[in-house]
NUNU-870531 format. One line per 4 residues: number of its first residue (from 1); their letters; for each residue x, y, z of C-alpha. Coordinates in nm, 2 decimals. Example, Ala and Ser with C-alpha at 12.3 -4.5 7.8 and 13.67 -1.06 7.14 Angstrom:
<pts>
1 = AS = 1.23:-0.45:0.78  1.37:-0.11:0.71
</pts>
This chain:
<pts>
1 = XXXX = 0.03:0.00:0.03  0.11:0.30:-0.09  0.12:0.63:0.19  0.11:0.97:0.03
5 = XXXX = 0.25:1.20:0.17  0.08:1.50:0.37  -0.02:1.81:0.10  0.04:2.15:0.31
9 = XXXX = -0.26:2.29:0.32  -0.31:2.69:0.25  -0.54:2.91:0.43  -0.62:3.23:0.37
13 = XXXX = -0.69:3.55:0.63  -0.93:3.80:0.61  -0.79:4.20:0.55  -0.96:4.46:0.72
17 = XXXX = -1.12:4.54:0.40  -1.26:4.21:0.33  -1.06:4.08:0.08  -0.87:3.70:0.07
21 = XXXX = -0.55:3.69:0.14  -0.38:3.33:0.12  -0.16:3.25:0.39  0.26:3.22:0.34
25 = XXXX = 0.39:2.90:0.38  0.73:2.97:0.43  0.92:3.24:0.66  0.78:3.52:0.80
29 = XXXX = 0.55:3.75:0.69  0.40:4.08:0.79  0.00:4.08:0.80  -0.17:4.28:0.48
33 = XXXX = -0.27:4.56:0.81  0.12:4.63:0.87  0.27:4.59:0.46  -0.05:4.88:0.46
37 = XXXX = 0.09:5.05:0.78  0.40:5.04:0.61  0.40:5.14:0.26  0.16:5.46:0.48
41 = XXXX = 0.50:5.53:0.63  0.72:5.48:0.35  0.46:5.72:0.14  0.57:6.02:0.39
45 = XXXX = 0.92:6.08:0.25  1.04:6.32:0.47  0.92:6.08:0.75  1.07:5.81:0.63
49 = XXXX = 1.44:5.91:0.51  1.44:6.12:0.84  1.41:5.77:1.02  1.70:5.60:0.81
53 = XXXX = 1.94:5.83:0.86  1.79:5.87:1.22  1.93:5.53:1.24  2.22:5.55:1.08
57 = XXXX = 2.35:5.81:1.30  2.23:5.61:1.60  2.44:5.29:1.50  2.69:5.46:1.39
61 = XXXX = 2.73:5.64:1.78  2.72:5.25:1.98  3.07:5.22:1.74  3.19:5.59:1.86
65 = XXXX = 3.46:5.44:2.03  3.59:5.29:1.68  3.54:5.67:1.54  3.69:5.85:1.77
69 = XXXX = 3.94:5.73:2.05  4.28:5.81:2.21  4.37:5.48:2.14  4.46:5.37:1.84
73 = XXXX = 4.23:5.09:1.68  4.56:4.83:1.62  4.93:4.82:1.68  5.19:4.61:1.56
77 = XXXX = 5.51:4.60:1.75  5.68:4.34:1.78  5.55:4.11:1.50  5.24:4.12:1.70
81 = XXXX = 4.94:4.28:1.75  4.74:4.47:2.01  4.39:4.58:2.02  4.36:4.87:2.25
85 = XXXX = 4.08:4.99:2.25  3.95:4.71:2.34  4.21:4.62:2.57  4.41:4.82:2.81
89 = XXXX = 4.81:4.71:2.76  5.09:4.88:3.02  5.36:5.16:2.95  5.60:4.83:2.96
93 = XXXX = 5.42:4.59:2.68  5.57:4.82:2.40  5.91:4.92:2.57  5.81:5.17:2.81
97 = XXXX = 5.92:5.25:3.16  5.64:5.26:3.39  5.36:4.93:3.47  5.12:5.23:3.43
101 = XXXX = 4.83:5.24:3.10  5.02:5.34:2.75  4.95:5.69:2.62  4.99:5.65:2.26
105 = XXXX = 4.95:5.98:2.22  5.33:6.03:2.40  5.61:6.09:2.16  5.85:5.87:2.34
109 = XXXX = 5.60:5.57:2.32  5.56:5.62:1.95  5.97:5.62:1.91  5.93:5.31:2.07
113 = XXXX = 5.66:5.13:1.89  5.85:5.29:1.56  6.20:5.16:1.66  6.04:4.79:1.66
117 = XXXX = 5.93:4.84:1.31  5.59:4.85:1.46  5.33:5.09:1.37  4.93:5.19:1.45
121 = XXXX = 4.61:5.23:1.33  4.45:5.52:1.46  4.05:5.62:1.43  3.92:5.87:1.20
125 = XXXX = 3.92:6.13:1.51  4.22:6.08:1.76  4.01:6.21:2.07  3.78:6.05:2.32
129 = XXXX = 3.50:6.30:2.46  3.76:6.32:2.81  4.07:6.36:2.63  4.24:6.70:2.56
133 = XXXX = 4.45:6.86:2.32  4.75:6.92:2.56  4.93:7.18:2.29  4.62:7.34:2.12
137 = XXXX = 4.76:7.58:1.86  4.56:7.89:2.03  4.40:7.95:2.34  4.13:7.68:2.43
141 = XXXX = 3.84:7.74:2.33  4.04:7.65:2.01  3.89:7.70:1.67  3.87:7.44:1.42
145 = XXXX = 4.19:7.31:1.26  4.11:7.36:0.95  3.98:7.78:1.04  4.34:7.84:1.14
149 = XXXX = 4.61:8.05:0.97  5.01:7.97:0.98  5.04:8.24:1.17  4.79:8.17:1.48
153 = XXXX = 5.01:7.78:1.46  5.33:7.82:1.39  5.51:7.83:1.71  5.31:7.50:1.79
157 = XXXX = 5.45:7.36:1.42  5.77:7.46:1.51  5.78:7.28:1.84  5.64:6.95:1.66
161 = XXXX = 5.85:6.99:1.39  5.58:6.96:1.13  5.51:7.18:0.83  5.24:7.29:0.84
165 = XXXX = 4.84:7.36:1.08  4.75:7.11:0.83  4.95:6.85:0.97  4.84:6.89:1.39
169 = XXXX = 4.59:6.62:1.49  4.27:6.77:1.36  3.99:6.91:1.60  3.76:6.96:1.34
173 = XXXX = 3.49:7.21:1.49  3.80:7.28:1.71  3.80:7.30:2.10  3.60:7.36:2.47
177 = XXXX = 3.70:7.53:2.76  3.92:7.25:2.85  4.09:7.17:2.52  3.85:6.85:2.45
181 = XXXX = 3.78:6.78:2.09  3.44:6.90:2.03  3.33:6.64:1.75  3.43:6.33:1.97
185 = XXXX = 3.22:6.50:2.27  2.91:6.56:1.99  2.95:6.15:1.88  2.99:6.03:2.28
189 = XXXX = 2.68:6.33:2.40  2.46:6.17:2.06  2.49:5.83:2.17  2.36:5.92:2.57
193 = XXXX = 2.10:6.13:2.44  1.93:5.87:2.29  2.01:5.59:2.48  1.86:5.78:2.76
197 = XXXX = 1.54:5.91:2.53  1.44:5.57:2.44  1.54:5.38:2.79  1.27:5.67:2.94
201 = XXXX = 1.02:5.66:2.65  1.04:5.24:2.72  1.02:5.24:3.10  0.75:5.49:3.13
205 = XXXX = 0.56:5.36:2.81  0.54:5.04:3.05  0.43:5.19:3.36  0.16:5.42:3.13
209 = XXXX = 0.03:5.15:3.00  -0.01:4.92:3.22  -0.21:5.18:3.43  -0.41:5.31:3.17
213 = XXXX = -0.51:4.92:3.11  -0.64:4.92:3.43  -0.80:5.17:3.47  -1.00:5.13:3.15
217 = XXXX = -1.06:4.78:3.17  -1.18:4.76:3.51  -1.32:5.13:3.55  -1.53:5.16:3.86
221 = XXXX = -1.42:5.29:4.17  -1.04:5.15:4.06  -1.04:5.43:3.75  -1.20:5.68:4.04
225 = XXXX = -0.88:5.61:4.21  -0.67:5.60:3.97  -0.74:5.90:3.84  -0.75:6.09:4.16
229 = XXXX = -0.42:5.96:4.27  -0.33:6.10:3.92  -0.46:6.42:3.96  -0.25:6.43:4.24
233 = XXXX = 0.02:6.41:4.11  0.08:6.54:3.83  -0.07:6.87:4.06  0.33:6.83:4.16
237 = XXXX = 0.55:7.14:3.97  0.73:6.85:3.81  1.01:7.11:3.75  1.12:7.24:4.10
241 = XXXX = 1.08:6.89:4.22  1.32:6.78:3.98  1.61:7.04:4.04  1.59:6.97:4.38
245 = XXXX = 1.65:6.63:4.36  1.90:6.61:4.09  2.07:6.88:4.36  2.07:6.65:4.68
249 = XXXX = 2.10:6.31:4.56  2.48:6.23:4.38  2.43:6.31:3.97  2.42:5.97:3.76
253 = XXXX = 2.27:5.82:3.46  2.01:5.63:3.63  1.95:5.85:3.96  1.84:6.11:3.66
257 = XXXX = 1.63:5.80:3.46  1.48:5.75:3.80  1.35:6.09:3.85  1.23:6.13:3.55
261 = XXXX = 1.10:5.84:3.54  0.87:5.93:3.82  0.65:6.19:3.66  0.74:6.11:3.27
265 = XXXX = 0.47:5.76:3.24  0.20:5.97:3.34  0.16:6.09:2.99  0.00:5.77:2.84
269 = XXXX = -0.21:5.69:3.03  -0.52:5.87:3.00  -0.51:5.74:2.55  -0.46:5.36:2.72
273 = XXXX = -0.76:5.44:2.92  -0.96:5.61:2.70  -0.83:5.26:2.46  -0.93:5.06:2.70
277 = XXXX = -1.27:5.17:2.83  -1.37:5.20:2.44  -1.28:4.84:2.39  -1.45:4.64:2.69
281 = XXXX = -1.74:4.68:2.55  -1.64:4.52:2.22  -1.90:4.21:2.17  -1.58:3.96:2.10
285 = XXXX = -1.46:4.09:2.49  -1.80:4.01:2.60  -1.77:3.66:2.48  -1.44:3.63:2.57
289 = XXXX = -1.52:3.67:2.94  -1.87:3.47:2.89  -1.60:3.18:2.78  -1.44:3.24:3.12
293 = XXXX = -1.11:3.41:2.94  -0.90:3.59:3.22  -0.89:3.93:3.27  -0.50:3.94:3.23
297 = XXXX = -0.58:3.75:2.85  -0.84:3.98:2.75  -0.63:4.28:2.86  -0.27:4.14:2.71
301 = XXXX = -0.40:3.96:2.42  -0.69:4.14:2.28  -0.72:4.48:2.40  -0.37:4.59:2.41
305 = XXXX = -0.32:4.55:2.05  -0.55:4.78:1.99  -0.43:5.03:2.22  -0.04:5.07:2.13
309 = XXXX = -0.20:5.11:1.76  -0.24:5.49:1.92  0.01:5.52:2.14  0.28:5.33:1.88
313 = XXXX = 0.21:5.72:1.72  0.30:5.87:2.06  0.62:5.72:2.09  0.86:5.95:1.85
317 = XXXX = 0.73:6.26:2.02  0.77:6.09:2.39  1.15:6.05:2.31  1.19:6.38:2.18
321 = XXXX = 1.05:6.50:2.46  1.31:6.31:2.70  1.59:6.38:2.51  1.48:6.78:2.56
325 = XXXX = 1.47:6.72:2.90  1.78:6.63:2.93  1.96:6.86:2.69  1.82:7.13:2.97
329 = XXXX = 1.91:6.97:3.31  2.28:6.92:3.17  2.24:7.31:3.00  2.09:7.41:3.37
333 = XXXX = 2.43:7.20:3.55  2.15:6.93:3.72  2.22:6.68:3.45  2.45:6.39:3.41
337 = XXXX = 2.77:6.43:3.63  3.05:6.71:3.55  3.25:6.61:3.28  3.02:6.34:3.14
341 = XXXX = 2.95:6.39:2.75  2.64:6.61:2.66  2.46:6.84:2.46  2.38:7.05:2.71
345 = XXXX = 2.66:7.14:2.87  2.78:7.17:2.50  2.51:7.46:2.49  2.66:7.58:2.78
349 = XXXX = 2.94:7.59:2.74  2.84:7.79:2.39  2.64:8.07:2.59  2.99:8.12:2.84
353 = XXXX = 3.22:8.16:2.57  3.03:8.40:2.33  3.38:8.43:2.19  3.35:8.09:2.05
357 = XXXX = 3.06:8.08:1.82  3.18:7.75:1.71  3.01:7.58:2.06  2.65:7.71:2.04
361 = XXXX = 2.62:7.65:1.67  2.74:7.30:1.72  2.51:7.22:2.03  2.20:7.41:1.87
365 = XXXX = 2.21:7.27:1.49  2.34:6.93:1.69  1.98:6.95:1.91  1.80:7.10:1.63
369 = XXXX = 1.84:6.85:1.37  1.80:6.56:1.62  1.48:6.66:1.75  1.35:6.73:1.34
373 = XXXX = 1.48:6.39:1.25  1.22:6.26:1.56  0.97:6.49:1.50  0.92:6.35:1.17
377 = XXXX = 0.93:6.03:1.26  0.63:6.10:1.47  0.44:6.20:1.17  0.53:6.00:0.95
381 = XXXX = 0.41:5.66:1.24  0.09:5.92:1.24  0.07:5.86:0.88  0.11:5.49:0.94
385 = XXXX = -0.15:5.45:1.22  -0.42:5.68:1.08  -0.71:5.43:1.03  -0.81:5.65:0.72
389 = XXXX = -0.53:5.59:0.51  -0.50:5.23:0.61  -0.83:5.13:0.56  -0.90:5.32:0.28
393 = XX = -0.95:5.16:-0.07  -0.72:5.44:-0.27
</pts>
């Protein structure tokens, strides 16, 4: 008796427009609804390209240690390869006299490496966010190297035995008032700002969605008590409380994150609450209750996806608000610890050093471009989840 191999069965699903859509046999494929949303997102060209520009900038900032660093990427010494950007080596490893960490910008150590036929491959920017130009051509804040004249840098060129200004280690956007490279601090500051904004957005969204979902689903006294507590909490002058807590507690990334999280979660509660209040009266929700489905399953499996449609459009704006809050606190001196790379600190230096306009202009345009990209992404996300466009026949 010949056995026949089972044939794959094709199933079909209903799209939001009532069309039969065959199921995909192999691999992951987004639903027709999500494909239409992605097409709506792409249709907003400004938001679409802003999304990819922001992704490229953020991914590049994650590799800031390989772009801007005062340590070489690779050192070839005595026939061996060393990776200073990843590992820390003592000066004695390269023929130095001390067990301290090697300073690869030290001319003495560079001569020791060259004496053994070695070489170094440097990042594009030979400064980290905290390394200083100890011999700048002019008084700090120093001009961008490409703006210097030969007269301005003739002394340092002579001391280093170079032929001209263009042979100096470049500070593309100059230095701040402590001799630190502006581009390096800009790259690291961008990374910290985005990571802070994303982390705060994710945590505040989790709390806000949970609180709004509980209020909207159960209603009654639960909703009433939560609403009164939120009204009392939002009546607290958050800015003054933030400044007081920031001044009392030692500054730090996670401490600042926790302080801002105390207030940022409230922004999504009303939206999620309204979606759950509307959705809990749907017929399929009533049917699920009649079948004995638990409240948790109904809330997170059936109601939450509907609530997330409206919530997703707000997330880019929450990220931009979080970044702006961190920038403002750093500008006022209540943000990250002193010395941390920060866009707000760069703006503060521009305010304190009006004779060095490159500081203020760099900080201003960096913040403006980043916030503009996030706002454009938010507008595209709003179009993507707009039901009038998602379910239109056109």
